[in-house]
C-alpha positions as CSV (number, residue, x, y, z in Angstrom):
1,M,14.5,6.3,-9.1
2,W,13.1,4.5,-12.2
3,L,12.4,1.1,-10.6
4,V,10.8,1.0,-7.2
5,T,10.9,-2.3,-5.3
6,R,9.2,-3.4,-2.1
7,L,12.6,-4.7,-1.0
8,G,14.3,-1.4,-1.6
9,I,11.9,1.0,0.2
10,G,9.9,-1.3,2.4
11,S,6.3,-2.6,2.2
12,V,4.7,0.4,4.0
13,V,6.2,3.0,1.8
14,F,5.8,0.9,-1.4
15,D,2.1,0.4,-0.7
16,R,1.6,4.1,0.1
17,L,3.2,5.2,-3.1
18,R,1.0,2.8,-5.0
19,R,-2.2,4.1,-3.3
20,D,-1.2,7.7,-3.9
21,G,-0.7,7.0,-7.6
22,V,3.0,8.0,-7.6
23,V,4.0,4.4,-8.4
24,A,2.4,2.2,-11.0
25,T,2.5,-1.5,-10.1
26,L,4.4,-3.9,-12.3
27,H,3.9,-6.9,-10.0
28,A,3.7,-7.7,-6.3
29,D,7.4,-6.8,-5.7
30,G,7.9,-3.8,-7.9
31,G,6.6,-0.7,-9.7
32,L,7.6,2.3,-11.7
33,P,7.0,6.0,-11.3
34,A,3.6,6.5,-12.9
35,D,5.0,8.4,-16.0
36,I,7.5,5.8,-17.1
37,E,6.6,3.1,-19.6
38,A,7.1,-0.5,-18.6
39,A,9.4,-1.5,-21.5
40,P,10.6,-5.2,-21.7
41,G,14.1,-4.3,-20.2
42,V,12.5,-2.5,-17.3
43,R,10.1,-5.4,-16.7
44,A,13.0,-7.8,-16.7
45,A,15.1,-5.7,-14.4
46,S,12.2,-5.6,-11.9
47,L,12.4,-9.4,-11.6
48,A,16.2,-9.6,-11.2
49,H,16.0,-10.2,-7.5
50,A,14.0,-13.4,-8.2
51,V,15.9,-14.8,-11.2
52,P,19.3,-16.4,-10.2
53,S,22.1,-15.7,-12.6
54,H,22.6,-19.4,-13.6
55,T,18.9,-19.6,-14.7
56,A,16.6,-18.1,-17.3
57,L,13.1,-16.7,-16.7
58,T,10.6,-18.8,-18.7
59,G,6.9,-19.5,-18.9
60,L,4.3,-16.8,-18.3
61,G,6.9,-14.6,-16.6
62,A,9.0,-14.4,-19.7
63,L,6.0,-13.7,-21.9
64,W,4.9,-10.9,-19.5
65,V,8.4,-9.4,-19.7
66,R,7.9,-9.1,-23.5
67,G,4.5,-7.5,-23.0
68,T,2.2,-10.5,-23.4
69,G,-0.2,-11.5,-20.6
70,P,-0.8,-10.3,-17.1
71,A,1.9,-9.7,-14.4
72,P,3.1,-12.9,-13.0
73,R,2.1,-14.1,-9.5
74,S,4.9,-16.6,-9.5
75,L,7.9,-17.3,-11.7
76,I,9.3,-20.3,-13.4
77,V,13.1,-20.3,-13.9
78,A,14.8,-22.8,-16.1
79,A,18.1,-24.2,-15.0
80,P,20.7,-26.6,-16.4
81,P,20.6,-30.1,-14.9
82,G,22.1,-30.3,-11.4
83,A,21.4,-26.7,-10.5
84,H,20.3,-25.9,-6.9
85,R,17.3,-23.9,-5.9
86,V,17.9,-20.3,-4.6
87,E,15.3,-18.6,-2.5
88,S,13.8,-15.4,-3.8
89,P,13.8,-12.6,-1.3
90,G,10.6,-11.0,-2.6
91,L,6.9,-11.8,-2.6
92,I,6.9,-13.5,-6.0
93,A,7.5,-17.2,-5.5
94,T,10.2,-18.7,-7.9
95,T,10.1,-22.3,-8.9
96,L,13.3,-23.9,-10.4
97,R,12.8,-26.4,-13.3
98,T,15.3,-28.2,-15.3
99,S,15.4,-27.3,-19.0
100,A,18.9,-27.1,-20.5
101,G,17.6,-26.2,-23.9
102,T,15.7,-23.2,-22.6
103,V,18.7,-21.9,-20.8
104,A,21.0,-22.4,-23.8
105,R,18.8,-20.4,-26.1
106,A,17.9,-17.6,-23.5
107,V,18.9,-14.1,-24.2
108,P,20.1,-11.3,-21.8
109,L,17.4,-8.7,-21.1
110,G,17.3,-6.2,-18.3
111,G,20.0,-7.9,-16.3
112,I,18.5,-11.4,-16.4
113,R,18.5,-14.2,-18.9
114,C,15.1,-14.5,-20.5
115,A,13.8,-17.5,-22.5
116,Q,13.0,-17.1,-26.2
117,L,9.2,-16.6,-26.7
118,D,8.5,-20.0,-28.2
119,D,10.5,-21.8,-25.4
120,A,8.6,-19.7,-22.8
121,A,5.2,-20.7,-24.4
122,A,6.2,-24.4,-24.4
123,D,7.4,-24.2,-20.8
124,A,4.2,-22.5,-19.7
125,L,2.2,-25.3,-21.3
126,R,4.4,-27.7,-19.4
127,W,4.4,-26.3,-15.9
128,E,1.9,-23.5,-15.4
129,S,-1.8,-23.2,-14.8
130,L,-3.6,-23.7,-18.2
131,A,-6.3,-21.3,-17.0
132,L,-3.7,-18.6,-17.3
133,V,-1.7,-20.0,-20.2
134,Y,-4.4,-20.4,-22.8
135,P,-5.7,-16.8,-22.7
136,T,-2.1,-15.5,-22.7
137,L,-1.2,-17.6,-25.8
138,F,-4.4,-16.8,-27.6
139,G,-3.6,-13.1,-27.1
140,A,0.0,-13.6,-28.3
141,F,-1.3,-15.4,-31.4
142,R,-3.8,-12.6,-32.1
143,T,-1.2,-9.9,-31.8
144,G,1.4,-11.7,-33.8
145,V,3.9,-11.9,-30.9
146,L,3.9,-15.7,-31.4
147,T,2.8,-18.0,-34.1
148,P,1.1,-21.4,-33.6
149,H,3.8,-22.9,-35.8
150,S,6.7,-21.6,-33.6
151,V,5.0,-23.0,-30.5
152,A,4.3,-26.3,-32.2
153,D,8.0,-26.5,-33.1
154,A,9.1,-25.7,-29.6
155,V,6.8,-28.4,-28.2
156,A,8.0,-30.9,-30.8
157,G,11.6,-30.1,-29.9
158,R,11.3,-31.2,-26.3
159,S,12.3,-34.7,-25.2
160,S,9.4,-37.0,-24.7
161,R,11.2,-38.3,-21.6
162,A,11.4,-34.9,-19.9
163,P,9.2,-34.2,-16.9
164,G,6.0,-32.6,-17.9
165,Y,6.2,-33.6,-21.5
166,K,2.9,-35.5,-21.6
167,R,1.0,-32.6,-20.0
168,M,2.7,-30.1,-22.4
169,A,1.9,-32.2,-25.5
170,E,-1.7,-32.7,-24.5
171,A,-2.2,-29.0,-23.6
172,W,-0.8,-28.0,-27.0
173,R,-3.0,-30.5,-28.9
174,A,-6.1,-29.0,-27.1
175,L,-4.9,-25.4,-27.9
176,A,-4.1,-26.3,-31.5
177,G,-7.5,-27.9,-31.9
178,A,-9.2,-24.8,-30.5
179,L,-7.3,-22.6,-33.0
180,E,-8.6,-24.7,-35.9
181,H,-12.2,-23.9,-35.1
C-alpha cells in the first residue's frame, strides 16, 4: 500500500489515517505512508485518476509532480484539438484545455503523460492564477529547475492566435521585468 487514495479507501478512513499521521497528504485525493518519499513518479501516479489517457498534465500540476510548488488544488490537462472532457472522479477539479504542442512533447511519468517543464510553465502563465504561478516560477528559477530563457522560448513558441496567448505573453513580460530588478 504505497499510494493511498480517498477513492480507494473512502473519505472517512483516509481522513482518519491523515489525522493519525499514518498517511502524509500529497493532495486532496491522495497520500502516502508517512515514511515514503514523494518522488515525481509517485506524485504523478497519485493523479492518474484525474488525467485522462489522451491528455497531458500541464501547468502548476505538472510543476508540482516534478517537485516545484505546492500541491495542486485543481489540474489543467492539455489535449489535442477536438478532445472531449472527461469528468474526474476525485476532489481535484480537472480542466481540459487545447494545446497540441504540449501533448506532443509530453513524457510518460507515473502512468500519466506529463508536460515538459517549460511547456508547463507557459501553460500556467496562460491559464492559472498568477498569484500561484509567480511564486512557483520564482522558486523554480531560484533552484535551477527552470531557466527564464527556457520559459521565454516556450512562450514565444506559442501561436499568437491561441486562446490565452495575450494573457500568457503579458504575464511573462511582467515576470521577466521583475527578474531584471
